[in-house]
C-alpha positions in Angstrom: 95.0 125.9 33.7 92.1 126.2 31.4 91.7 123.2 29.1 91.3 123.6 25.5 88.8 121.8 23.2 91.5 119.5 22.2 91.8 118.2 25.8 88.0 117.5 26.0 87.7 114.1 25.0 90.9 113.0 27.1 89.7 114.7 30.2 86.1 113.3 30.0 87.7 109.8 29.9 90.4 110.5 32.7 88.5 112.6 35.1 86.6 109.6 36.9 89.9 107.6 36.7 91.6 110.0 38.6 89.3 110.3 41.5 88.8 106.5 41.4 92.6 105.9 41.7 92.8 108.5 44.9 94.5 111.1 42.9 92.7 114.4 43.4 92.6 116.7 40.3 93.4 120.4 40.7 89.7 121.2 40.5 89.3 120.5 44.3 91.0 123.9 45.0 88.7 126.8 45.5 88.5 129.4 42.6 90.0 132.8 43.3 88.3 136.2 44.1 86.3 137.7 41.3 85.8 134.3 39.5 82.9 133.7 37.2 80.0 132.1 38.9 78.1 129.4 37.2 75.0 128.2 39.2 73.5 124.8 38.3 69.9 123.9 39.4 69.1 120.2 39.6 71.5 117.3 40.7 70.5 114.7 38.4 72.9 113.2 35.6 72.7 116.6 33.7 73.4 119.0 36.6 75.8 116.9 38.6 77.8 116.1 35.4 77.9 119.6 34.2 79.0 121.0 37.8 81.9 118.5 37.9 83.1 119.0 34.5 83.1 122.8 34.5 85.3 122.6 37.7 87.5 120.0 35.9 88.1 122.0 32.9 88.6 125.4 34.6 89.2 125.4 38.4 89.0 129.0 38.2 85.0 129.0 37.7 83.0 129.0 40.8 80.3 126.5 40.5 77.3 126.2 42.7 74.9 123.2 42.4 71.4 123.7 43.8 69.7 120.3 44.7 66.6 120.1 46.9 67.4 116.5 48.0 70.3 115.4 49.9 70.4 112.2 47.8 69.7 111.4 44.2 67.5 108.3 43.4 68.4 107.3 39.8 65.9 106.4 37.2 68.3 103.7 35.7 68.2 100.4 37.6 65.1 101.6 39.5 63.1 98.7 37.5 65.6 96.1 38.9 64.6 97.3 42.3 61.2 96.9 41.5 61.6 93.5 40.2 63.6 92.4 43.3 67.1 92.2 41.9 68.6 94.7 44.1 68.0 97.0 47.1 66.6 100.5 46.9 69.6 101.9 48.6 71.8 100.8 45.5 70.4 103.6 43.4 70.5 106.3 46.0 73.6 108.8 45.4 75.1 111.5 47.4 77.2 114.5 46.6 80.0 114.6 48.9 82.6 113.6 46.2 81.5 116.7 44.1 82.1 119.0 47.2 85.1 117.4 48.5 87.0 116.4 45.3 85.9 118.8 42.8 85.2 121.9 44.8 81.6 122.3 43.9 79.6 124.3 46.3 76.5 122.1 47.0 73.3 123.8 48.4 70.5 121.4 49.5 67.5 123.8 48.8 64.8 124.5 46.4 65.2 127.2 43.7 61.9 129.0 43.8 62.6 131.8 41.1 64.9 132.8 38.5 65.4 136.5 37.4 67.2 136.6 34.0 67.4 140.4 33.9 69.3 140.6 37.2 71.1 137.3 36.8 70.0 135.9 40.0 68.4 132.7 41.4 66.2 132.9 44.8 65.7 129.9 46.9 63.0 128.9 48.8 64.2 130.4 52.1 64.9 134.0 50.3 68.7 133.4 49.8 69.8 134.9 46.4 72.5 133.5 44.2 74.0 135.8 41.6 75.4 134.1 38.5 77.3 134.6 35.3 75.8 131.8 33.6 72.8 129.8 34.7 72.3 125.8 34.2 69.0 124.2 34.7 68.5 120.5 34.6 65.0 120.2 36.2 64.1 117.0 34.8 60.4 116.5 33.9 57.0 117.4 35.4 53.6 115.5 35.0 50.7 116.7 33.0 48.2 115.7 35.9 44.7 115.2 34.8 45.3 115.7 31.1 45.0 112.9 28.5 44.3 110.4 31.4 41.2 112.1 32.7 41.2 111.7 36.7 44.7 111.0 37.2 46.1 113.7 39.5 48.7 113.6 42.3 46.1 112.2 44.8 45.5 109.4 42.4 49.2 108.5 42.2 48.9 107.4 45.9 46.6 104.6 44.8 47.8 104.2 41.1 51.6 105.2 41.4 53.7 106.3 38.5 57.1 105.5 40.1 58.6 107.7 37.6 60.5 109.4 40.2 62.2 107.2 42.6 61.7 107.1 46.4 58.2 106.9 47.9 56.4 106.2 44.6 58.8 103.2 43.8 58.5 101.8 47.3 54.8 102.1 47.0 54.5 100.1 43.7 56.8 97.7 44.9 54.6 96.9 47.8 51.6 96.9 45.6 53.3 94.3 43.5 54.4 92.0 46.3 50.5 92.1 47.8 48.9 91.5 44.6 46.5 88.6 44.5 47.2 85.5 43.0 46.4 85.6 39.3 45.9 89.5 39.3 46.8 91.9 36.7 49.5 94.3 36.8 48.8 97.1 34.3 51.1 99.8 33.0 49.6 102.8 31.2 52.2 104.4 28.8 52.2 108.0 27.8 52.6 109.5 24.6 56.0 110.4 23.4 58.4 112.2 24.2 58.7 110.9 27.9 61.8 110.2 30.2 63.4 106.8 29.4 61.5 105.4 26.3 62.4 101.8 26.9 61.6 102.2 30.6 58.0 100.9 30.7 58.9 97.9 28.8 61.8 96.9 30.9 59.5 97.4 33.9 57.1 95.0 32.3 59.9 92.6 31.8 61.1 92.6 35.4 57.6 92.6 36.9 57.1 89.5 34.9 60.3 88.1 36.1 59.4 88.7 39.8 55.7 87.4 39.0 56.9 84.4 37.3 58.3 83.2 40.7 55.9 84.7 43.1 52.8 84.7 41.4 53.0 82.5 38.2 49.4 83.0 37.0 49.4 86.7 37.2 49.4 88.9 33.9 51.3 92.0 32.8 49.2 94.4 30.7 50.5 97.3 28.9 48.1 99.9 27.6 50.2 101.9 25.1 49.6 105.6 23.9 52.2 104.7 21.3 52.5 102.5 18.1 56.0 101.1 18.5 58.5 101.5 21.1 62.5 101.4 21.6 63.9 97.8 21.2 60.6 96.5 20.5 61.7 93.5 18.6 64.1 92.5 21.1 61.8 92.9 24.0 59.1 90.9 22.3 61.6 88.1 21.3 62.6 88.0 25.1 58.9 87.9 26.3 58.1 85.2 24.0 61.0 83.0 25.3 61.1 84.0 29.0 57.5 85.1 29.8 55.1 83.3 27.2 51.4 84.4 27.4 52.4 86.5 30.5 52.7 89.9 28.9 50.1 91.5 26.7 50.8 94.7 24.9 48.1 96.8 23.2 49.3 99.7 21.1 47.2 102.6 20.2 46.1 101.3 17.0 44.3 98.5 19.0 42.8 100.8 21.6 45.7 101.0 24.0 45.5 104.8 24.8 44.1 105.4 28.4 41.5 108.1 28.3 40.6 107.8 32.1 41.1 106.2 35.5 39.2 105.3 38.4 41.3 104.8 41.4 38.3 103.7 43.7 37.3 100.9 41.3 40.8 100.1 40.1 39.7 100.7 36.5 41.5 102.0 33.4 39.3 103.3 30.8 41.2 102.8 27.4 40.1 103.3 23.8 39.6 99.6 23.6 37.1 99.5 26.8 37.3 99.2 30.6 40.1 97.2 32.3 39.8 96.2 36.1 43.3 95.5 37.4 44.9 94.8 40.6 47.8 97.0 40.3 47.8 100.2 38.0 51.2 101.7 37.3 50.1 104.9 35.4 52.8 107.0 33.9 51.5 110.4 33.1 52.3 112.3 30.1 55.2 114.7 30.5 56.5 118.2 29.8 59.7 120.0 31.1 60.3 120.5 34.7 58.1 123.2 36.5 60.9 125.5 36.8 61.5 125.6 33.0 57.9 125.9 32.2 57.1 128.5 34.8 60.0 130.7 33.8 59.2 131.0 30.1 62.1 128.4 29.0 59.6 126.1 27.5 57.6 126.2 24.3 54.2 125.7 23.3 54.8 121.8 23.4 56.2 121.9 26.9 59.7 121.3 26.3 62.8 123.7 25.9 64.3 124.7 22.6 68.0 125.1 23.0 71.0 126.0 20.9 72.3 122.5 20.1 76.1 123.5 20.4 76.1 125.3 23.7 72.5 124.2 25.3 71.6 127.9 25.8 67.9 128.7 25.8 66.6 130.0 22.5 63.8 131.8 24.6 65.7 133.2 27.6 69.5 134.2 26.9 72.1 133.4 29.6 70.5 130.2 30.7 71.4 126.8 29.6 69.0 123.8 29.8 70.2 120.1 29.9 68.8 116.7 30.2 65.0 115.6 30.1 63.6 119.1 29.7 65.5 120.1 26.6 64.9 119.5 22.9 68.3 117.9 21.6 67.3 116.7 18.0 67.0 113.0 18.0 68.5 112.4 21.3 66.1 110.6 23.9 65.5 111.6 27.2 67.8 109.4 29.2 70.5 109.6 31.8 73.3 108.9 29.1 72.0 111.8 27.0 71.9 114.1 29.9 75.5 113.1 31.1 76.8 113.7 27.3 74.8 117.0 26.9 76.4 118.1 30.1 79.9 117.3 29.0 79.5 119.3 25.9 77.6 122.2 27.8 80.3 122.4 30.4 83.0 122.9 27.8 80.8 125.4 26.0 80.4 127.5 29.0 84.1 127.4 29.8 84.7 128.5 26.2 82.1 131.4 26.4 83.4 132.5 29.9 87.0 132.7 28.2 85.8 134.1 25.1 86.7 131.2 23.0 84.9 129.3 20.3 83.3 126.1 21.7 83.8 124.4 18.5 82.6 121.1 17.2 80.5 118.8 19.7 79.8 115.2 19.7 77.4 113.3 21.9 76.2 109.9 22.6 73.6 107.6 24.1 73.7 104.5 25.5 70.7 102.6 26.8 70.8 99.0 28.4 67.5 97.4 29.5 67.3 94.2 31.7 64.7 91.8 30.5 65.9 89.2 33.3 68.8 89.2 35.7 71.0 87.6 33.0 69.4 88.8 29.8 70.2 92.4 28.6 69.9 94.4 25.5 70.9 97.6 24.5 71.1 100.4 21.8 73.7 102.9 21.3 73.8 106.1 19.2 76.4 108.7 18.2 75.5 112.2 17.4 77.5 115.5 16.0 76.7 119.1 16.0 76.5 119.8 12.1 74.5 122.8 10.3 73.4 124.2 13.7 71.8 121.0 14.8 72.5 117.7 16.6 72.3 114.9 14.0 73.0 111.3 14.4 76.2 110.0 12.8 75.5 107.5 10.1 76.6 103.8 10.6 77.7 104.7 14.2 76.0 103.1 17.3 74.0 99.8 17.1 71.3 97.6 18.4 71.7 94.1 20.1 71.1 91.4 17.5 68.0 89.3 17.4 68.3 85.6 18.0 71.5 85.9 20.0 72.9 83.0 22.4 71.9 83.2 26.0 75.6 83.8 26.6 75.5 87.0 24.7 72.4 88.2 26.7 74.2 87.6 30.0 77.2 89.5 29.0 75.0 92.4 27.9 73.3 92.1 31.4 76.8 92.3 33.0 77.7 95.3 30.8 74.5 97.0 31.9 75.6 96.7 35.5 79.2 97.9 34.6 77.6 101.1 32.5 75.5 101.9 35.6 78.5 102.1 38.0 80.5 103.8 35.3 78.1 106.6 34.4 77.5 107.2 38.4 81.2 107.5 38.9 81.5 109.9 35.9 78.5 112.0 36.8 78.8 112.0 40.7 82.5 111.3 41.2 81.6 108.0 43.1 
């Protein structure tokens, strides 16, 4: 039976619990003949969550999830892998539960073309998928050889970005482990917006944690295209306490913008001058995923404007855009944002297909960062759909306090791990 908007919050909270307890929801049954078809491209936190919740809210809708990879390597906790806190296998997720327990048709293939006028998606092998509604959650793509002159895909094999998991993360981890005694690990941070705003600074923290034990005379250098960053006071307080003199941050006002790279010389040319380093983690400037850009879903700034209630593209009707690729007011580009947007979008799609008003929407973002294994910090925000826009809810959410006791930081580190397990269960049914 179709869930009403009144049941949305209760459903969002109980869907994962039902599966976790071994109780299979009714959405595991296949839809009937002639059911509306929703195709979702991209199996990250946005796409997987949207697929699951459409089936949860209305089992009579046929949902197909198109994802090239058989496993999804998460951005959250990838820095914990880099810093040696856990193994790479622990951030690799599969899709079996979406198929078996939620009745999602999962196709492991690359979507090569979208035909909005025909309402068709073409896969790389030539297969076509008709749709009633299309959702894309294609993540990000990199602006190669843009602001960072000389940094292209070939250069990333020497100076890895590791902003996608898998091989890039393994390469950077290997370089970190092999760095000479007393060497310099540099991180080039792009201009905003980019995926996971606190990510570079969490990375600097956990790299410093690794080096403190394995290479104590080494340094971490952050060359930043921005001036300020998420949770800055909290990070800097932690760096002073845990890694004094080890991490140097150079903002754009002090010449931190990298304007060129030379992989052969292991050199980063910033406005402040040239920096010779031992490991260069160069995170490129970013835009919406290539599928979105190539099919006219992105604006002149490279990101996808959407209706903030339904996440339907304002440029191409009938296509919804989720996660890192979309412009969703003040919501950051994070796993938590994508998960929250996907729930709202799934309810909106069900409502649109059943000629119902999607109604008021609420959204959230929670972001934990580990500065050390037992030292966590966080930021949380709530948003509402109001006056045709996503707006922050005043006096909702919050930030970890400064000068907190170590017991408090340890609890936040434990909360971070619980949050990670929870969002994976919620998005992938794991």
